[in-house]
FIROFI-714176 format. One record per residue (C-alpha): x, y, z. Coordinates in nm, 2 decimals. Layout:
! residues N
X / Y / Z;
...
//
This chain:
! residues 207
1.35 / 11.34 / 12.64;
1.08 / 11.19 / 12.86;
0.91 / 10.90 / 12.67;
0.57 / 11.05 / 12.76;
0.67 / 11.36 / 12.56;
0.74 / 11.16 / 12.24;
0.52 / 11.27 / 11.96;
0.48 / 11.02 / 11.68;
0.37 / 11.29 / 11.44;
0.71 / 11.46 / 11.45;
1.04 / 11.36 / 11.28;
1.28 / 11.19 / 11.52;
1.65 / 11.26 / 11.56;
1.83 / 10.97 / 11.72;
2.18 / 11.03 / 11.88;
2.38 / 10.72 / 11.92;
2.57 / 10.67 / 12.26;
2.85 / 10.44 / 12.34;
3.12 / 10.43 / 12.61;
3.35 / 10.73 / 12.61;
3.17 / 10.91 / 12.32;
3.29 / 11.26 / 12.28;
3.06 / 11.49 / 12.46;
3.04 / 11.79 / 12.23;
2.95 / 11.57 / 11.93;
2.65 / 11.44 / 12.12;
2.54 / 11.76 / 12.28;
2.58 / 11.98 / 11.97;
2.31 / 11.81 / 11.76;
2.08 / 11.78 / 12.07;
2.13 / 12.15 / 12.13;
2.04 / 12.24 / 11.78;
1.74 / 12.01 / 11.72;
1.58 / 12.04 / 12.06;
1.53 / 12.42 / 12.03;
1.16 / 12.51 / 12.00;
1.04 / 12.72 / 11.71;
0.92 / 13.08 / 11.75;
0.57 / 12.96 / 11.84;
0.72 / 12.75 / 12.13;
0.65 / 12.42 / 11.97;
0.91 / 12.15 / 11.92;
0.96 / 12.05 / 11.56;
1.14 / 11.73 / 11.64;
1.17 / 11.44 / 11.88;
1.53 / 11.43 / 12.00;
1.63 / 11.10 / 12.16;
1.94 / 10.92 / 12.27;
2.00 / 10.55 / 12.20;
2.25 / 10.30 / 12.34;
2.29 / 9.93 / 12.35;
2.11 / 9.90 / 12.69;
1.91 / 10.13 / 12.92;
2.19 / 10.20 / 13.16;
2.41 / 10.51 / 13.21;
2.67 / 10.57 / 12.93;
3.00 / 10.74 / 13.03;
3.12 / 11.01 / 12.80;
3.49 / 11.10 / 12.76;
3.44 / 11.40 / 12.99;
3.31 / 11.18 / 13.27;
2.95 / 11.29 / 13.23;
2.71 / 10.99 / 13.24;
2.40 / 10.99 / 13.03;
2.09 / 10.76 / 13.07;
1.97 / 10.68 / 12.71;
1.61 / 10.72 / 12.62;
1.60 / 10.40 / 12.42;
1.79 / 10.08 / 12.38;
1.87 / 9.91 / 12.04;
1.58 / 9.68 / 12.11;
1.31 / 9.94 / 12.15;
1.44 / 10.23 / 11.95;
1.17 / 10.40 / 11.75;
1.19 / 10.48 / 11.37;
1.45 / 10.74 / 11.32;
1.44 / 11.01 / 11.05;
1.80 / 11.11 / 11.13;
2.07 / 10.90 / 11.29;
2.36 / 11.09 / 11.45;
2.69 / 10.89 / 11.48;
2.97 / 11.05 / 11.68;
3.31 / 10.92 / 11.79;
3.55 / 10.84 / 12.07;
3.93 / 10.81 / 12.10;
3.91 / 10.44 / 12.06;
3.70 / 10.38 / 11.76;
3.86 / 10.04 / 11.69;
3.67 / 9.89 / 11.99;
3.34 / 10.05 / 11.88;
3.38 / 9.93 / 11.52;
3.46 / 9.59 / 11.66;
3.11 / 9.57 / 11.82;
2.89 / 9.37 / 11.59;
2.58 / 9.50 / 11.78;
2.67 / 9.87 / 11.73;
2.76 / 9.82 / 11.36;
2.44 / 9.63 / 11.29;
2.24 / 9.90 / 11.46;
2.40 / 10.18 / 11.25;
2.35 / 9.97 / 10.94;
1.98 / 9.91 / 11.01;
1.89 / 10.26 / 11.12;
2.12 / 10.43 / 10.88;
1.97 / 10.25 / 10.58;
1.62 / 10.32 / 10.70;
1.67 / 10.69 / 10.79;
1.62 / 10.99 / 10.58;
1.97 / 11.12 / 10.68;
2.27 / 10.98 / 10.86;
2.51 / 11.23 / 11.02;
2.87 / 11.14 / 11.11;
3.09 / 11.36 / 11.33;
3.47 / 11.32 / 11.36;
3.59 / 10.96 / 11.36;
3.23 / 10.84 / 11.36;
3.31 / 10.81 / 10.99;
3.49 / 10.48 / 11.07;
3.17 / 10.34 / 11.22;
2.96 / 10.47 / 10.93;
3.19 / 10.30 / 10.69;
3.19 / 9.97 / 10.88;
2.81 / 9.97 / 10.85;
2.83 / 10.03 / 10.47;
2.57 / 10.30 / 10.47;
2.81 / 10.56 / 10.31;
2.98 / 10.34 / 10.05;
3.06 / 10.55 / 9.74;
2.97 / 10.88 / 9.90;
3.17 / 11.18 / 9.99;
3.26 / 11.20 / 10.36;
3.49 / 11.40 / 10.59;
3.64 / 11.31 / 10.92;
3.85 / 11.48 / 11.19;
4.13 / 11.71 / 11.09;
4.43 / 11.50 / 11.01;
4.24 / 11.18 / 10.99;
4.14 / 11.18 / 10.62;
4.44 / 10.99 / 10.48;
4.39 / 10.70 / 10.73;
4.02 / 10.68 / 10.66;
4.07 / 10.68 / 10.28;
4.35 / 10.41 / 10.31;
4.14 / 10.19 / 10.54;
3.82 / 10.23 / 10.34;
3.88 / 10.30 / 9.97;
3.51 / 10.26 / 9.91;
3.46 / 10.62 / 10.05;
3.53 / 10.95 / 9.87;
3.71 / 11.11 / 10.16;
3.74 / 11.49 / 10.14;
4.03 / 11.71 / 10.25;
3.97 / 11.76 / 10.62;
4.21 / 12.05 / 10.62;
3.99 / 12.25 / 10.38;
3.64 / 12.11 / 10.45;
3.45 / 12.12 / 10.78;
3.12 / 11.98 / 10.65;
3.01 / 11.76 / 10.36;
2.67 / 11.65 / 10.24;
2.63 / 11.38 / 9.97;
2.27 / 11.28 / 9.93;
2.14 / 11.14 / 10.27;
2.50 / 11.13 / 10.41;
2.62 / 11.43 / 10.62;
2.96 / 11.45 / 10.79;
3.18 / 11.70 / 10.98;
3.52 / 11.73 / 11.15;
3.34 / 11.69 / 11.48;
3.39 / 11.88 / 11.81;
3.24 / 12.23 / 11.76;
3.21 / 12.16 / 11.38;
2.93 / 11.92 / 11.48;
2.72 / 12.24 / 11.52;
2.78 / 12.31 / 11.15;
2.65 / 11.98 / 11.03;
2.35 / 11.99 / 11.26;
2.26 / 12.35 / 11.15;
2.29 / 12.26 / 10.78;
2.06 / 11.96 / 10.83;
1.83 / 12.17 / 11.04;
1.79 / 12.41 / 10.75;
1.71 / 12.12 / 10.52;
1.44 / 11.99 / 10.75;
1.29 / 12.30 / 10.90;
1.39 / 12.58 / 10.66;
1.63 / 12.88 / 10.67;
1.41 / 13.09 / 10.90;
1.41 / 12.83 / 11.18;
1.78 / 12.79 / 11.14;
1.84 / 13.16 / 11.18;
1.61 / 13.16 / 11.49;
1.81 / 12.87 / 11.64;
2.14 / 13.03 / 11.56;
2.03 / 13.35 / 11.73;
1.97 / 13.15 / 12.05;
2.31 / 12.97 / 12.03;
2.53 / 13.29 / 12.03;
2.78 / 13.11 / 11.81;
2.92 / 13.44 / 11.69;
3.03 / 13.50 / 12.04;
3.28 / 13.22 / 12.01;
3.50 / 13.46 / 11.81;
3.74 / 13.67 / 12.00;
3.63 / 14.03 / 12.05;
3.84 / 14.33 / 12.14;
3.85 / 14.44 / 12.50;
//
């Protein structure tokens, strides 16, 4: 969003960016939380945050200029942490882990999509809580981080445990975002947003 449009009276959703982040896991929460209400007003600030104010390449090749850097990021009510195919390099970044720890501990909610669960765990903000990761990745996550209560990713697409929210990622990122949207803005606004997303159209229809 344009910084001039930032409204300090509104809750702020912060979406973390880093090199080769998976596009859908970034765009899904932005899509959900940036939709205006029926009265045309925006109920949230939705911002992107990266280490520096320079274009960040996503795995798709799309490059995004973040709204804020780690140094000037505003207070976040929700921190969204997504993933990439090389989470080891992301987890190895002390700067990124420190940012997630700081903002995650201070936020009302922290949302993890896909292998973002590894970054969440490295920050310590989810210790002792239930969490889910990408399909097929739960055993590795549990073995690597026994402090987590990793759920069966073959059966569960979304988990909430207190202020910790997680999903399988990809299009399941819409599920976690919509569940949190209902928590923050109520079921009526969720239904309104869902009606604009046409999610039911993703199902195959007869011809």
